Structure formats: C-alpha cells, structure tokens
N, C-alpha and C positions, 0 to 999 in steps of 0.2 A: 503493499499499500504506499503509497506517494504521502508526502510530510511536508505541507511547507512551513516554509518558516514566520509566516504570517497568517494561523489560522481564524484570529478575529474582523482581522481584515477581508477573508474571502469566506467567510461565513455571509451568506444572504440574506436579507431582510424583507420580510413581506409590509408592504402599503397598502392599505385598502385592501384591495381583492389579488393586489399585484405581485409577484415574487421577483427581486431583484439580486442578480447572480452576486453582486458581493457588494461592501460597503463604500467605493470607490464613484463617486457618481459625478461628471461633467459638468461643472458649476458656466449657466448660463452666458457667454459670448455672441455680439451682434454683429451677425456678418453684411459687412456695408454694401460690399458691390451688386446689386439686385437689379431687378428691369427696370421699366422706366413704371411699373405702377405696384412697384418694389416688391414682388413678390422674387422668393428664392432662385437661384438658378442652378443648369448643375452641376457647376463650378462649386456654390454655397452645400450642395447635398454632398459632393466630395469632403467639402472642410469637415463637415459634422460626423459623414460617414466613419471617416478616417481614424475618431476618437473612439468608436464604435467599434473600430475590427482590433483597435486595441487593446479590447475589455473591457471597457468602464462598462459599469453596470447600467449608467443613464446617459443622456447626453442631451443637454439643453437648450434650445435655439434661443436666441436673447432676443430680446427689443419687439415683442410681438404687441401692438397697441390693439385694445380692445377698442378705444372710438377715435377714430381717423378723424372726425369733425373737431373735436377740442382737446383731443390727448396727447397731439404726438410732440414727442420736446426734440426730435430728430426728424431729418427729412427721410432716411431708409430704415423706418420702423415698418415692419412688417405687419401687415395691414389682418386684421381677425375678423374684421367687420365686412367683407367686402368678398362676397360670396364666390366670384371668378379668381381666388388665389385656391380653391380647391385642388385644383391639377398641380399646380406645384407643389404644394404646403405636401399633400399625400406622398408625393415622391418623393421629396426629404424625410417626411416619416420612417418610409418604408427603407430609404436609405440606411436610416440609423437600426431600425428593428431588425431590418435582414441579418444583420450579425451578432442579433441575442441582446442587445440594451435597449433599452427602456428610450422611446421618444419624448422627450417634455419639451413642452410651450411655456414661456414666460411670458406673463399677463402683464401689460405694463399702461402706466396711464402719466402721462407727467403734471396734472395736474397745474399749478400756476406756473409751472416751468415748460410749459404747451409752446414754445418757442417756432416752432413750424407751423401748428395750429393758427397759431396768434399771426406770421406772414399769409397766411389760407387767407384771412380777412374773419376769419372766425372769432367767437367769444371763448375767452380762458377764463376758466372757472378755478376754485381753490375754495378751501374750506371757508376763508375769510375775505373782505373785501380789501384788495391791496393795492397802490400802485403799482405802474409796468415794473415788474419785478427786472427787467432786463435795462431800464431806464431808458427807453428810447419810443417812440411810436412809428412804429413799423411799414404801417400802409396809411389810407386815410377813412378807412371805415370806424364811425365816430364808435359803437360799441367795443371795441378790440383795442385799445390803449390802455387800459390796465387789466388786472384780474379781479372777478364779480365772486362775493361769494354763494356759495350751491344753496338753490334753494331746497326743498322738501323734493318737488320734482324731478330734479334735477339727480339729485341724490340717487333718489329710488330709480330712475332711467340708467344713471352710471351702473347702481348695485346689477342690474340688468345686464348692462352693455359685456360687463367681465364675465357673467353666467351665460350669455350666449357666447362669446370668444372660447369659453371652456368647452361647450357644447362641439362647435366650430371644428375645435382642435381634437378630441375628440373625435369627431366622424373623419376628420381626417389621418388620421390612428395615431396618434397622439397619443401614449399611455399615461400620462399624468401632465398636471399642468403646475405651473411655480409662479403663482403671486409675489410680485414684488411689490413688498411690503417697507422696503427701507430706502436708504441710499436719497432721501429726498424728494422723491415720485407720489404722488398723491395720498396714496394711503398712507405712506409715513407721516404729510404736512395733516392729516386729520390726529393721527397718532400724537403726534407733540403738542404736549402741553407750554410751548412757546408760541408756536403757529397758532395753532387752533385754540380762538379763544372765544370758540360760539358761547353762546346762554342757553341753545337750547338740546334735544335728548343726544346730539349729535358734539357736542363739544362740553366742555368745564367738566368733569368729575373724569377719573379713570377710565369706570365703564362706559361714561358716553362718548370718550375720544375711541374707546374701541372701539365702537357701534358698527361705523362704517365698517372695519376691516369683516370683522365678527358677521355682520349680516352678508360679504362678498361670499364667505368662506361658504356658508350655509346656501346662498344661495345656487353657488357652484355645485354642491352637494344633491339638492335637490332637483336639479336638472341634469344632472351627469349620472347621476348612481352613487350609492357608499361604495359600490368597490372600485369607485375610479380615483386615483389618492390624488391629492392634493397636499401640494407642498407650498408653505410661504414664509417668503425671504424678508426678513427684520433686520434692523440696525441693532445691535446689539445695546450701543454705544454711538451716539451720533459724533464723537471724538471731537467733537470744540467746544469753543465756552458758549456759543450761541445754541447749540444744542443740547439732547437729553442726556442723561448718565445711564452707565449699568443699573442703577437701582428703576431708572423709570423700564428700561429696557426687560428686564425681570418680570413687573407689571405687566405690561406689552404681552409675554410670553404667556404668562398665565391667564390672560384674558383670551389666549387663540386654544389653549390646552384642550383635548377634546374636537378641537370644530376643524383641524387638521389632520392630517397624517405625518408631516415633519417641520418640523419649525427649522429652518434654515438661518443659523445666526449669523449675520455680517458684521461690518461696520462702517462708520460714518455716513456722510451726507457728499453726494458729486458735486453740487453745487458750492461745497467751501472747499477752497483752493487746498489749502494745508490738509484738511479731512482726507482728499483725496488719496494721497501717498499712505492711508490708513486702511483706508477700502480695500486699496490693490498695495500691499506693502511694499516698499521701495528694497533696494539691497542693503539699506542701513537697518532694516528690521529683522530679530532673529526670525528663524524657522519658525509654523506657528504663531504668527504674529498675536491673532485675534484671535486663537483656540481659549483662552481662561473667559470668555465674554461666554461661548456656547456650554463650559464648563459649568459654570455659575449659574446657566437658565437652567440647564437639566436637571438641577437640587430643586427644581420649583414647579415642574411640569412631570407629566405622565406619558406625552408624545414622544415619541423618539426627537431627538433634534439631532442638526449636522452641525458641522464646524467649515471653516471656509478662509483661507487665506494662509501663502507662503508655505504650500507644502510640495515638500520634493524627496524627502525620506522614507521607504517606508517603514522602516524602522519604529520613526514618529508615528507615522500613521496608526502603526498597531496598536502602539502604545495608547495612545488618544482613544481607538475601540476599547481595547482590553481591559483599559481604566474607568472605563463608562465617564468618561471626560463628554464622550460626544457617541453616535449610535453610527454616523456618517459623515467621510471626509471628502470635502468637493475639490477639485483642482479646475483650473483655468487655464493660467499660462503654461502650467506643468505638462499638460497634455496640448499644450503647444510644442513646446520644446521636445515631447517625448509622447506622441499618442502611445504607443506601446509599453508606457509604464505598467500597467495592471497588468499585462502579460508577463514580463521579465520579472517582478514582484512574484508573481505568483510560481513560476517558473526556477524562480532560485537563481534568476539573471540580472540580480539588482544591482551589481556591478557594471554593467553596461547599460544603465539608464542615463540618459543627457539630461543634468539637472538646469533647470530654468536659472539664467542667473538674475531675474527682477533687475533687467535691465529698460524696459517698456519701450523696445523697438518694434515689438508687435503693437502695442495699443495707441503708440504715436505712429507709426505709419497708417494704421487703420484710420484714426485722426484726419491725418494730414492725405491719404491717399484710397483711402477706401479702402482699403487691401492690408489685408493679415498674410504678416513675413512673423520671422524667427532669427535670430541672430546665431542660433547655435543649428537650426533646423531646416536646409535648404527646400525640404521637400514640403514645407507650410505656404500656403497660397498657392500652390503648382501642384496641388494634389493629382488632378486630370493628366496633367503633364510627366507629373511621375509613374502614373500607373498606366500611361499608353508611348512609353519614350519606345523610339526606332530601334530595333535591334541590331545588337553589333554585328556586322558581315564580314570587317574583316579586324583578327586581333592583332595588335600592335604594339611595337616598344614603345614607352613615354618615360624619355626625363624631365623631373620637374625641379627645378632649379629653385630652392627655401622652401624650411620645413615651418613656416609660423601657420596660422589657421587656415588659409587658403593653401596652401601647399598639402598639406595635410589632407585639407579633404578631397584636395582633387585625387592626389594618391588613391584614398579611400573609394571611390567613385570610379575610376578607371581601373583598380584593381579589382574591383564587384564586377565590374562590365566584364572583364576575362582578360584585360591587358597586363603586360608584363610591365612592371613599374619600378623607375628607379626613382628615390628620393633623393637628393642629395642637401646639406642643410652645412654653412660655413662654421658653425658653432659645435660644442661637445654635446647639445641635446635640440630635440625636436619644441618648438611650440612658439620661436620667433622673440620679438620684442615686447610681445605680451609678458614673458615668463619674469619682467623685471617686477610684475605687480602681484607675485603670488605668496607675497606675507601681508599683504594688506588683508586687512581682518573682512572688510566688505566685497572685497572680489574676492569669495573664498570657493565661491561655484564658479569662476573664472578659471581658478587653479584647477579643480576638479575635471573640465570641459578641458581643458590642455592634456591633463593627465590621461582623462580616458581619452581622447585620440589618438594620442602618440600609444596608449596599449592596443585600439584598435588597428596600427598601422602595423604592429607588431605581431599581433593575432593573423592577420593576414598574408603573413609571407611576405613582404613588399623588402624590396632590397634598399634598404638605408643605409646610408655613406652620409656619415657625420664627419665632420672637421675635412670636409669635400666643395671646394665654391664648383660651379659650374664654370668653365669657362671653354672657349673653342674650342681646345686641346683637349679636353675630357669629353667633351661632345662627337670631338671626332671619333677618340676610340670606342668611344658607346655605341656610337651612327644610328642614333635613334628616328624613330619616324616622325616622335611628337619633341617639343620641346614647350615645357608649361615656365613661364617664368612668373613667379611670386615671390619676388626679391625682397618685397618689403621698400619702406622709406625711412630715411636716414631724418634727423632732430636737424630742425632749422637752426644754429648760432644768430642772434641779432648781432647787427654790424653797429655798435656800440663801446665808446672808449671803456677799458676794462672789465672788458664780458671773457679773458683769460684770466681773472684775477684769481687766485689762490682760493677764494671762498664760494667762487662762482662755478655752478655746477648747470649739466642740462638735466630733466625731469629724469629720465631715464637711470643717471647714476644715484641720486637721489633715492627712486624705489627700488635701487638693487643694495642700497646700503643706506640708510637711513640715518645712519649712527654720524655719518657726514655734515648732517645738519644742525646747527647752534641753535641757543634758545629762540634767538627771533630770526625770521626768516621774509624773507619779500620775493614772493611768486611772480615773475614777468609774462604775463599771458594767463588770461583769464576761460576759455577754452574748456573741454571735459578736461582734459588732462591737467591743467592748471587747479581747476576748481577740486577735481578728485585728490589730487596731493596736497591742499591744503587741509582738505577737510583729516586725510589719514595723517598728516603732519602734527594737527592740533588735537586730535585722538590721544598724540603722544605726548604730548604736553608742550609742544612748541607754540609759542607766538607767532601768527602767519597773517599777514598781509597779502592781497591779491590788487595786484596793478594791471590796468587793464585800457591799451588804445582807446578801444570802441567805447560805444555811449552805452554796451549792456553785455553783460557775460554772453559766451554763445554754447548751444545746448547742440550745437552738431547736430543739427536737425532733428533731435528728439526730445521735444517737447518736454513730453513729460519727465523723463529721466533728468532733464532741466528744471522741472519742478519740485522734484526731490533732493537735488545738489541746491538748491537756494531753500527750502526750509532746514537742510540741515546745517548748510554756511548760517543762517540765523540764529538757527538753534545753538552752535557753538561761537556765536558771536565772534564771526572771523569778520575781518574789515576789509571792504571792497571800494578799490580807488578805479572810478571808471573814465576814459576820455584824458588818462593822464597817461603820456609818454615818454618811459624812461630815456633820457639824455646822455646820462653817463654815470659809470659805479666808480668808487674810488678805492683807493687800497685798502680802506677801513670798513668797505662796502655799504658805505652811504651810497644812497640812490638820488642823482641828481636828476628832478622832471619838472615836466610841463602839462600842466592843467588847465583847460579853459584860458590861455594866455597868461596865465601864473607862474609864477616857477616854487615847485615845490621840492623838500626831501624828505625823502624816508632813512631810516638807521636800521640797520638789520648786522644778524651776526653772518648770515649765510643769503645770497641772490642765487633765487631757480631760475632757470629761463626754459618755457614750457610753450611756444611761440611760434608751433605748426612744426610740419613736416613734407619732407622734399622728396620725392620718388626718385628712385635708385632706378630713373629712365635709361643713363646710357648702359649701365649694365644689363638690362636686356634687350638691347641694341645689339650689344654685342653679340648676343645669340640668335637674331632672327635669322639669321640667313644661315643656322647649324643643321634644320632637319627641315623635311618637307612642308611640316605641319609647323606653325608657333602660336601660342596663346601667352597673350601678357593680360596678367591680371593683379587684383590687388592692390595695397598700397604703391606697388610699385608703376602702377597706372597711372592711378590718382588715389591721393589718403584717403579713405573714407573710414568702415567701420567692418566690425568684424561680421556682421549681417551681409553686407558687401561684398566681401573676402571669400564667406563659404558659399556663397549663389553665386558667385561667378565662378569659384572651380568647381563646383560641382554640375553647372550647365556645361560647362567648356569641358568638360569630363566626359558627359554625356554624349557629347557630341561625337566623341573620336571613333572611329569606325564605323560610321552609320555609313559612309559610302566607301 
C-alpha cells in the first residue's frame, strides 16, 4: 500500500453533496483576455484546466459578476446574468471537471466600487449614500455621479441576482459557487461597521449588518438545493486602520455558520493600497502569512474553514490541516508557478515543486496587459501553445552560452525535446548574476528556484561545462547545429568623479558580501536592484539612503511589486531622495549632488551604485555565425527580468528542430 507523506492534505472532504478529492483548492483568479461579450475563450479554459490537470480538488474561476448593470468593478468581469454565456461557460466548467476537479464560479458584485458600471452610465449602489468613491464624474448622466444607498427593493433584487447567477453557474456545470464577501466588495461593504451605518434591518447591529450576506447564502440554497455546495470568501481582518479587525471577522464568521458549506478566510481590502500586499502577501511576509485568521475563526464555527495566502510548502499545508487550524488550503499564485504541486506532493516529489517567489509578475502583467504569465513557469499564459507544440523533426546539437536563468531554461526545454545539449558557464556554478542574492531572506524562493533549475539540469543528463566561456574556438570544436547566447548583462558604472573610491561598490559586490557595507550607506539608483538592496541592508542594521535622478522610483514594469517595495521602504523608514543627481564622491564617501537646481551633500561610509545593466551584446555577436542557427536572449539582448528570460529561452528551444 502506498503511504503519502501528507495524509491529511490528501484526505477527501465532503461539502454539501460533493466529494472533493483533497484539501488543496485553486483560489479564484480572474482571467482577463475574454471575448468582446466578456465570455471565456479557449485560452481561458486551458488556463483553468491546467490547474485541474495538476491535481487540485477545485479550480475557481474569478470575477464572475452577478449584476452587469450595477455591479461591474472591472471591464473584464464574466457576466453570469447573460444567458448567451452558456456555451463558453459550459465549455470552461467541463474543461475543469473532466480532470476530476470541481469547477467553481466566484460570484462578485463591486457595490460602491462598481467603476465600470458607472462608466457605462448606470447608477451605482452601496449600503449607504456616498460621494463618488473615485472622485470624478465619468459621464454626463446625472444619476451616476455618486453612490446611492440601496433601497429595500434593490437589496431584494440584488439577493435574487446572486441566486440567479448561482443557478446559472450550476446549469453551466459548475459544481460549487464561491460568494465573494471580502476585499471591499458589496457584501463586505454591508458587513463593515465603518461603512454600513444604516439604521434599518440591513445595518446597525452585528446581526443586521450580516443580514444581507446570510440572505444571499440562504436564497442560493433555496434555488440550487441543499446538496449544491456554497463557499463564502470573507476578510478575517481588513488589515488597515479604516477597516475592521479579527474580532469583527469572528462575528461575521459566526453569523455565516450553518448557512454555507465552507468559510474561506482571506484578508484585506483591494481598495486600500497598503492592504493589497496583505491580501496578496508580498515576498516580505512569511509563508502562510494569513493562516492565523482562519485558525482563530475555526475555533468559533462548526462550518469547515479554508485558509489562503502565501502557501508554497506541502509540509506547512499538511501541518495546517493536521493541527486543525483549517480544513482546506487555497492556492492562487502557487498554482500558477506550478500547477502540478498537488500531484507532485501526493507522489513524494515535493523537491520538484517550483515555488512561487511572490514577485507579482503574474498579477502586474494581468493588470497591464490582461494576460497571465509567470516569472518561473513559461507555460502559463501559453497553455494552448504548450499543448500543441510542433513535433521535433530533426534532433540537433545545441550549445548554450551562459548558465543563468535563461540558459538553464533553454537547456531544459531543448533537452526535454530530445536534443543533445551542451551548457557552458564561465563561472564555477549555475545560476548567473542572481546567485549574489542567495542570502537575502526575502529572496529565499528565488534561491530555491535557482537550485531547483540546476538540479533539473543535472538530472536531465545535460552536458554541463563549468568554468568554460563559449568562444568561437570552443564552438568550432563542438560544431553545434544551434547556439543560444544567454550571456547576461554587466552592471553599469556611473561616470562621476570618485566612483572608483575605496568604499564604493557595485550592488552585486554588496549582495555577495554585505559585510563590506559600513554603518551609513548611500545607494545611487532607485530601480528594483537599488530599492531591494536598501531593504536588505536596513534589515541588517545599516542606515540607508536612496538617491535617484528621476522623479520617482522605478518598479521595472511590475507595479504591484513596486507597491510592496514602497510599503516596506516606509515601514523601515528608509530615506528616498528623488530628482537628485550625484555629481561627485569624495574620498571620505561624501556625495555632492544636485536636487532641483540646489546643491546638496550626503554623508556616508559606503556608496553603492545600482544604475542599470548593459547587455553583453559584443560577446553574443562573436558567436553569431558560429552555427547555422543562432538565438540571442535574456539580458544579453536587453536587460529585463526573470520572466522575460525564461519565456524567451523556453520558446526559442521549442522552435529548434521544427523544420
């Protein structure tokens, strides 16, 4: 008999009349690249189905709106009140359920934050009258320049809209609905003692504020039947000074007890900037950051409880279930980084799990480009392409120059396609420039990823040559069919007097040996490298200033990680000087600078420059005609990020041998 290491995690759970195969649920994520009618596409189906293939017990489809007229917070919410969505949603539900997972539809209504409904010229409602929450008139309709308190009639209509949406989801083949009652949306607005100041039966007391949520649950039960499971997502705390705390969260859970089949305890409020990185824990928070909320709420209810937020390790998930802190663990970004986590954990292959780094690449790209992607999983966002990759018609010898993230991914993909791969790295270890960050506590998942990729390369039997730079001479000796140049980039050293001083270092040097930094540190450059280094050194006890020429810090195109950095900079009290140009560094490490036309001076014991990277393009050019096929990728083409390198490497390797 097979004995799994995680028996509690893989014990089924019955909710309503439905058996869920394990305790790992796929938390809701909202796919944004929809049809013009906001219906799911085949690409959306492939995205959600991929999680079901990996063994999750349920997969939730996020942002399904119950009232398109007055409840849309974003343009790409899936309409559950449009019967024409039947075909697309049925295909989506079937794509999930055919792999043994329960398809779940998240029921959402934005309430006073229904910005998209407002743009459409419709009235927006919340628990109480309020000035336009977004502070602007977005069209000419006079009845839509503010938020209106729901009347008794509108409340009843909205309750019915939730129930109708649930029944429609059931008809489409969804096996459960998840009522979104947290994160600042309509139901949580009714639940909040700070927002809901009504004096009628829908506000005032704890019981009255919970009445709307309970009525929604009960009406869904009436329409869909007792055997149809209902999950309710709530914020255990709103995680901000203007929101409710855990004591209020416990009251909410107690009011819901017995009215739903699963109480899903999240945290925060989407509309409060600093709370966002608690709802979606940043890399600066510990694993399972919000599990304590579910654990405390579970003490007060009989209904099963789910926890969510920053779970990557099966050991921690098992402990949470085994200890009774929660009955279910929900994963969102982790199932993007590795949809196969459930299957790998069940079969004792947890060492092969790709851990989510909590870098926000997925979420930021979704906001900016309406596409999911992942820094460490090139398959995400391209699930259909991965499933239909052209077969290899010719096996080739592939020489890869550079053993960083791009080089390792190219080697793995090419080797997996059956090619003979030679991976050369001029240093004595695979991992590239990012190895210098291996000791940074909040970069632990990055370190694990680099180690895992190196292990995968070794296990694949790839010919790895360390201490070997790829030169034209080496290429001639190998005679490859293909060369992939993944040579990375070199740090830019600013051209200012004193930059070669004794106590002046590049960021990589300090990452490699932080003991070189003195008590007072000035960092030239406010990009991701500079700000993350400032946080690291401050956590080590240094006093740090950031000096940036531009009027704002750069998030490198990752706005949500930029938000997390901003929150951490303020939390640690790190001084940031914007629109400030360093002019000279004296022998004593004082910096003469210019800010808004005025001369300023900064005293420091150590100066660190982090002003960008320069591609090793000339090294790549030397190899361009050393093989019939040549691919240049990653930072040696244009310095970007991990996601750009892994994706370019993966798809370049997929193309090899196609003709």
